[in-house]
C-alpha positions in Angstrom: -8.1 36.0 -0.3 -6.5 36.8 2.9 -10.2 37.4 4.7 -11.1 33.9 3.2 -8.3 32.1 4.4 -8.9 33.6 8.1 -12.4 32.8 8.0 -11.9 29.2 6.8 -8.7 29.2 9.9 -11.1 30.5 12.1 -13.8 27.9 11.9 -11.3 25.1 11.8 -10.1 26.8 15.2 -13.5 26.7 16.5 -14.0 22.9 15.6 -10.5 22.3 17.0 -12.1 24.0 20.4 -15.2 22.1 20.5 -13.1 18.6 20.3 -11.3 19.1 23.6 -14.9 18.8 25.2 -14.5 14.9 24.5 -11.6 13.6 26.7 -10.8 10.6 24.2 -10.2 12.7 21.6 -8.2 15.0 23.6 -5.9 12.2 25.0 -5.5 10.8 21.5 -4.5 13.7 19.9 -2.2 14.0 22.8 -0.4 10.9 21.8 -0.2 12.2 18.1 1.1 15.7 19.2 3.7 14.2 21.5 5.0 12.0 18.7 5.2 15.2 16.3 6.8 17.1 19.3 9.4 14.2 20.0 10.3 13.5 16.4 11.0 17.5 16.1 13.3 17.7 19.1 15.3 14.9 17.7 15.7 15.6 14.3 16.1 19.5 14.9 17.2 20.3 18.4 19.5 23.2 17.6 20.2 26.2 19.9 22.0 28.9 17.7 20.9 32.4 17.7 19.4 32.7 14.5 16.0 32.1 13.0 16.3 27.7 13.1 15.9 28.4 17.0 12.0 29.1 16.2 12.2 25.5 15.0 13.4 23.9 18.3 11.0 26.2 20.1 8.4 24.9 18.5 9.0 21.6 18.7 9.7 21.5 22.5 6.6 23.6 22.8 4.7 20.7 20.7 6.2 18.0 23.0 5.4 19.5 26.2 1.6 20.5 24.7 1.5 16.6 23.9 2.0 15.6 27.4 -0.2 18.1 28.9 -2.9 17.0 26.6 -2.1 13.3 27.8 -1.8 13.9 31.5 -4.1 16.6 31.9 -7.0 16.9 29.4 -9.5 19.0 31.9 -6.6 21.8 31.9 -6.6 21.7 28.2 -10.2 21.8 27.7 -10.3 25.1 30.1 -7.6 26.8 28.3 -9.0 26.3 24.9 -12.3 27.9 26.0 -10.2 31.1 26.6 -9.8 31.1 22.7 -13.3 30.6 21.6 -13.9 34.5 21.7 -11.2 35.6 19.6 -11.3 32.6 16.8 -10.3 35.1 13.9 -7.4 36.6 16.1 -5.9 33.8 16.8 -6.5 32.4 13.5 -4.4 35.0 12.0 -1.5 34.7 14.3 -1.2 31.1 13.3 -1.6 32.2 9.5 1.4 35.0 10.0 3.5 32.3 11.9 2.9 29.9 9.5 3.7 32.5 6.6 6.9 33.3 8.3 8.1 29.6 8.7 7.5 29.6 5.0 9.2 32.7 4.1 12.3 31.5 6.0 12.6 28.4 4.9 13.7 29.8 0.9 
Protein backbone atom coordinates (compact mmCIF):
# COMPACT_ATOMS: atom_id res chain seq x y z
CA UNK A 1 0.00 0.00 0.00
CA UNK A 2 2.81 2.39 0.90
CA UNK A 3 4.76 1.51 -2.25
CA UNK A 4 1.62 2.08 -4.32
CA UNK A 5 1.13 5.51 -2.77
CA UNK A 6 4.77 6.38 -3.45
CA UNK A 7 4.44 5.21 -7.06
CA UNK A 8 1.33 7.30 -7.67
CA UNK A 9 2.95 10.26 -5.93
CA UNK A 10 6.08 9.92 -8.06
CA UNK A 11 4.04 9.84 -11.27
CA UNK A 12 2.11 12.93 -10.17
CA UNK A 13 5.35 14.70 -9.26
CA UNK A 14 6.70 13.84 -12.72
CA UNK A 15 3.67 15.46 -14.36
CA UNK A 16 4.08 18.57 -12.23
CA UNK A 17 7.72 18.82 -13.32
CA UNK A 18 6.63 18.53 -16.97
CA UNK A 19 4.11 21.35 -16.52
CA UNK A 20 6.94 23.76 -15.71
CA UNK A 21 7.91 23.62 -19.41
CA UNK A 22 4.96 25.92 -20.14
CA UNK A 23 5.45 29.45 -18.75
CA UNK A 24 1.72 30.20 -18.89
CA UNK A 25 0.88 27.27 -16.63
CA UNK A 26 3.76 28.15 -14.30
CA UNK A 27 2.61 31.77 -13.91
CA UNK A 28 -1.07 30.75 -13.55
CA UNK A 29 -0.27 28.25 -10.82
CA UNK A 30 1.98 30.91 -9.30
CA UNK A 31 -1.05 33.14 -8.71
CA UNK A 32 -2.92 30.26 -7.07
CA UNK A 33 0.12 29.36 -4.96
CA UNK A 34 0.54 33.00 -3.95
CA UNK A 35 -3.10 33.27 -2.85
CA UNK A 36 -2.94 30.01 -0.87
CA UNK A 37 0.26 31.14 0.85
CA UNK A 38 -1.24 34.56 1.58
CA UNK A 39 -4.36 32.98 3.09
CA UNK A 40 -2.23 30.73 5.28
CA UNK A 41 0.00 33.59 6.44
CA UNK A 42 -2.97 35.85 7.23
CA UNK A 43 -4.93 33.18 9.09
CA UNK A 44 -2.08 31.29 10.78
CA UNK A 45 0.88 33.55 11.52
CA UNK A 46 1.81 31.90 14.83
CA UNK A 47 5.47 32.08 15.90
CA UNK A 48 5.60 29.77 18.92
CA UNK A 49 8.19 27.17 19.83
CA UNK A 50 5.99 24.15 19.10
CA UNK A 51 4.75 22.19 16.08
CA UNK A 52 2.43 25.01 14.92
CA UNK A 53 5.41 26.99 13.63
CA UNK A 54 5.71 24.36 10.87
CA UNK A 55 2.36 25.55 9.47
CA UNK A 56 3.53 29.17 9.60
CA UNK A 57 6.80 28.34 7.85
CA UNK A 58 4.92 26.30 5.24
CA UNK A 59 2.61 29.28 4.64
CA UNK A 60 5.50 31.71 4.18
CA UNK A 61 7.30 29.21 1.93
CA UNK A 62 4.17 28.83 -0.18
CA UNK A 63 3.79 32.60 -0.45
CA UNK A 64 7.41 33.02 -1.57
CA UNK A 65 7.09 30.09 -4.00
CA UNK A 66 4.08 31.79 -5.58
CA UNK A 67 6.03 35.02 -6.01
CA UNK A 68 8.92 33.06 -7.54
CA UNK A 69 6.60 31.29 -10.00
CA UNK A 70 5.05 34.60 -11.07
CA UNK A 71 8.30 36.57 -11.41
CA UNK A 72 10.84 33.91 -12.44
CA UNK A 73 9.14 31.01 -14.31
CA UNK A 74 12.40 29.99 -16.03
CA UNK A 75 14.15 29.60 -12.68
CA UNK A 76 11.26 27.43 -11.44
CA UNK A 77 11.66 25.21 -14.52
CA UNK A 78 15.41 24.79 -13.93
CA UNK A 79 14.85 23.94 -10.26
CA UNK A 80 12.12 21.44 -11.15
CA UNK A 81 14.47 19.60 -13.51
CA UNK A 82 16.79 18.87 -10.57
CA UNK A 83 14.01 16.82 -8.93
CA UNK A 84 13.29 14.79 -12.06
CA UNK A 85 15.83 12.03 -11.38
CA UNK A 86 14.68 11.37 -7.80
CA UNK A 87 10.91 11.52 -8.09
CA UNK A 88 10.28 8.49 -5.86
CA UNK A 89 12.51 9.90 -3.10
CA UNK A 90 10.82 13.31 -3.13
CA UNK A 91 7.39 11.68 -3.39
CA UNK A 92 8.25 9.74 -0.22
CA UNK A 93 9.41 12.89 1.54
CA UNK A 94 6.13 14.62 0.65
CA UNK A 95 4.11 11.65 1.94
CA UNK A 96 6.07 11.64 5.22
CA UNK A 97 5.58 15.38 5.75
CA UNK A 98 1.88 15.03 4.98
CA UNK A 99 1.58 12.10 7.41
CA UNK A 100 3.33 14.15 10.11
CA UNK A 101 0.94 17.08 9.62
CA UNK A 102 -1.99 14.65 9.72
CA UNK A 103 -0.70 13.06 12.94
CA UNK A 104 -0.15 16.43 14.62
CA UNK A 105 -3.61 17.69 13.68
CA UNK A 106 -5.28 15.24 16.08
